[in-house]
C-alpha positions as CSV (number, residue, x, y, z in Angstrom):
1,M,0.0,0.0,0.0
2,T,1.2,3.5,-0.7
3,D,0.3,6.9,0.5
4,E,-1.2,7.9,-2.9
5,I,-4.8,8.8,-3.2
6,V,-7.2,6.8,-5.3
7,K,-7.8,8.5,-8.6
8,D,-11.6,8.2,-8.4
9,Y,-12.3,11.9,-8.1
10,P,-15.9,13.1,-7.9
11,I,-17.4,14.0,-11.3
12,N,-17.1,17.8,-10.8
13,Y,-13.9,17.8,-8.8
14,L,-11.5,18.7,-11.6
15,A,-13.6,21.7,-12.8
16,I,-13.9,23.0,-9.2
17,D,-10.1,22.4,-8.7
18,E,-9.3,24.5,-11.8
19,A,-11.7,27.3,-10.8
20,T,-10.2,27.2,-7.3
21,K,-6.7,27.7,-8.6
22,Q,-7.8,30.5,-10.9
23,S,-9.6,32.2,-8.0
24,G,-6.6,32.3,-5.8
25,F,-8.3,30.4,-2.9
26,E,-5.5,28.9,-0.8
27,M,-7.4,27.1,1.9
28,A,-8.7,24.1,-0.1
29,S,-8.9,20.7,1.7
30,D,-6.2,18.2,0.9
31,P,-7.4,15.4,-1.5
32,K,-6.4,12.8,1.0
33,T,-8.7,14.4,3.6
34,C,-11.4,14.7,1.0
35,S,-11.1,11.0,0.2
36,L,-11.5,10.2,3.9
37,L,-14.6,12.5,4.0
38,K,-16.2,10.5,1.2
39,T,-15.7,7.2,3.1
40,L,-17.0,8.7,6.4
41,A,-20.0,10.2,4.7
42,A,-20.9,6.8,3.3
43,S,-21.1,5.5,6.8
44,K,-24.1,7.7,7.4
45,P,-26.9,6.3,5.2
46,N,-30.0,8.6,5.3
47,G,-27.8,11.0,7.3
48,N,-28.0,14.7,8.0
49,L,-24.5,16.1,7.3
50,L,-23.0,19.5,7.9
51,E,-19.9,21.2,6.5
52,L,-18.7,24.4,8.1
53,G,-16.5,26.2,5.5
54,T,-17.6,25.3,2.0
55,G,-14.8,27.3,0.3
56,T,-15.1,26.6,-3.4
57,G,-16.7,23.2,-2.8
58,L,-13.8,20.8,-3.3
59,S,-14.4,18.9,0.0
60,T,-18.2,19.2,-0.6
61,S,-17.9,17.3,-3.9
62,W,-16.2,14.4,-2.1
63,I,-18.8,14.4,0.8
64,L,-21.6,14.2,-1.8
65,E,-19.8,11.4,-3.6
66,G,-19.9,9.3,-0.4
67,M,-23.5,10.1,0.6
68,D,-26.4,7.8,-0.3
69,T,-29.5,9.2,-2.2
70,K,-31.5,9.8,1.0
71,A,-28.8,11.7,2.9
72,S,-28.6,15.5,3.0
73,L,-25.7,18.0,3.3
74,T,-25.9,21.6,4.5
75,S,-22.7,23.5,3.7
76,I,-22.0,27.0,5.1
77,D,-19.6,29.7,3.9
78,N,-19.6,33.5,4.3
79,D,-17.7,34.3,1.1
80,I,-20.1,34.5,-1.8
81,F,-17.2,34.7,-4.4
82,F,-15.9,31.3,-3.4
83,L,-19.4,29.9,-2.7
84,D,-20.4,30.8,-6.3
85,I,-17.8,28.4,-7.6
86,A,-19.4,25.6,-5.6
87,K,-22.9,26.6,-6.7
88,K,-21.8,26.5,-10.4
89,D,-20.5,23.0,-10.3
90,L,-22.4,21.3,-7.5
91,K,-26.0,21.0,-8.6
92,D,-27.4,18.3,-6.4
93,S,-30.8,18.1,-4.7
94,R,-29.2,16.6,-1.6
95,L,-27.1,19.8,-1.1
96,K,-28.1,23.1,0.5
97,L,-25.4,25.8,0.2
98,V,-25.8,28.6,2.6
99,N,-24.1,32.0,2.3
100,Q,-23.9,33.2,5.9
101,D,-21.4,33.7,8.7
102,A,-21.1,30.2,10.4
103,G,-21.3,31.7,13.9
104,E,-24.6,33.4,13.0
105,W,-25.9,30.2,11.4
106,I,-25.0,28.1,14.4
107,K,-26.8,30.5,16.7
108,N,-30.0,30.4,14.5
109,N,-30.0,26.6,14.1
110,K,-29.0,25.2,17.6
111,A,-31.9,22.8,17.7
112,L,-30.7,20.9,14.5
113,K,-29.0,17.6,14.9
114,F,-26.3,16.1,12.5
115,D,-24.8,12.7,12.0
116,F,-21.6,14.1,10.5
117,I,-20.0,17.5,11.0
118,F,-16.9,18.6,9.1
119,A,-15.6,21.8,10.7
120,D,-13.3,23.3,8.2
121,T,-13.4,26.9,9.5
122,W,-12.9,28.7,12.8
123,Y,-16.6,28.3,13.8
124,G,-17.2,24.8,15.1
125,K,-13.5,24.3,15.6
126,Y,-11.9,27.2,17.6
127,L,-15.1,29.2,18.1
128,M,-18.5,27.9,19.3
129,L,-17.1,24.4,19.8
130,E,-19.6,23.6,22.6
131,E,-22.6,24.7,20.5
132,I,-21.5,22.6,17.5
133,L,-20.9,19.5,19.6
134,E,-24.4,19.9,21.0
135,M,-25.6,19.7,17.4
136,L,-23.9,16.3,16.9
137,S,-26.2,13.3,17.3
138,P,-25.1,10.3,19.4
139,G,-23.0,8.1,17.1
140,G,-22.3,11.1,14.9
141,L,-18.9,11.9,13.5
142,Y,-17.1,15.2,14.1
143,I,-14.2,15.7,11.7
144,L,-11.4,18.3,11.7
145,D,-8.5,18.8,9.3
146,D,-5.4,21.1,9.3
147,M,-4.4,20.0,12.8
148,L,-0.7,19.6,11.8
149,P,1.3,22.8,11.5
150,Q,0.5,24.6,8.2
151,S,2.7,27.2,6.4
152,N,-0.2,29.6,6.4
153,W,-0.8,29.5,10.2
154,P,-0.6,32.9,11.8
155,E,1.6,33.4,14.9
156,G,0.2,31.6,17.9
157,H,-2.1,29.3,16.0
158,Q,-0.2,26.2,16.9
159,E,-1.1,26.9,20.6
160,K,-4.8,27.1,19.6
161,A,-4.6,23.8,17.8
162,L,-2.9,22.1,20.8
163,K,-5.5,23.6,23.2
164,L,-8.3,22.4,21.0
165,L,-6.8,18.9,20.9
166,H,-6.5,18.9,24.7
167,T,-10.1,20.1,25.1
168,L,-11.5,17.4,22.7
169,S,-9.3,14.7,24.4
170,E,-10.8,15.5,27.8
171,R,-14.4,15.3,26.8
172,P,-16.0,12.1,28.2
173,D,-18.8,12.2,25.5
174,L,-16.3,11.8,22.6
175,K,-14.2,8.9,21.4
176,L,-11.3,10.5,19.6
177,T,-8.8,9.4,16.9
178,R,-5.9,11.6,15.9
179,Q,-4.2,11.0,12.6
180,C,-0.8,12.5,11.6
181,W,-1.7,12.0,8.0
182,A,-2.7,14.4,5.2
183,T,-2.9,17.8,7.0
184,G,-3.6,16.3,10.4
185,I,-7.0,14.8,11.0
186,I,-9.2,14.4,14.1
187,I,-12.2,12.1,14.0
188,A,-14.5,12.0,17.0
189,S,-17.6,10.0,17.6
190,K,-20.2,11.1,20.1
191,K,-21.3,8.6,22.8
C-alpha cells in the first residue's frame, strides 16, 4: 500500500479544482482528507450532514460522492465569491449551500442535529465548539483537518490547535482518533 490517493475523483472535482486555482483560494482541503470524508459520509446512510466552511466546494464534492441518495448535506460559507464556484458545479438536490457567517448560522440553528460534521473553518472548531458539539447526534462523527502545522498558520495558531486537541481529548462524551496524515485529521464519535 502507498500513501497515494485513489484516482476516483468526484465528477465535478477537476472543474472545481481548476476554478479554485484561478480564484486564488488557498485554503482548499487536501485530496487525502477529501477521500476520507467520502468514506466517512458513506457510513451515514440517510444521514444529515453539515460542513462548516464550503470554500469553493472541493471537499463538498467528495462528501456528496460518499452520501447515499437519502442523505442531505448543508454547507455554510460567508464568502459568496468562493461559494459561487461551488454553486456553479455542485447542482445536487441533496445539497443546501448557505451564504452566511457560520457563527450566526449556528446561533440560529442550535436545535438541529447532525450525523456528520466537518468543521473546516474557525466556527465549530476554535469558536463555538460547545454549540456545534451539542448539534452532533449520538453516534455522529465530528471531523477536523489542518491540525498539523501549516505554512499559512498565523503566529500563535499552533497553541490554539494544541488547546483544541486537549479540550477534545478531555471530553467524556467523545471517542477520539488523531491522525498524523494528510494535513492532520481528528475524527471523534459522540457517545
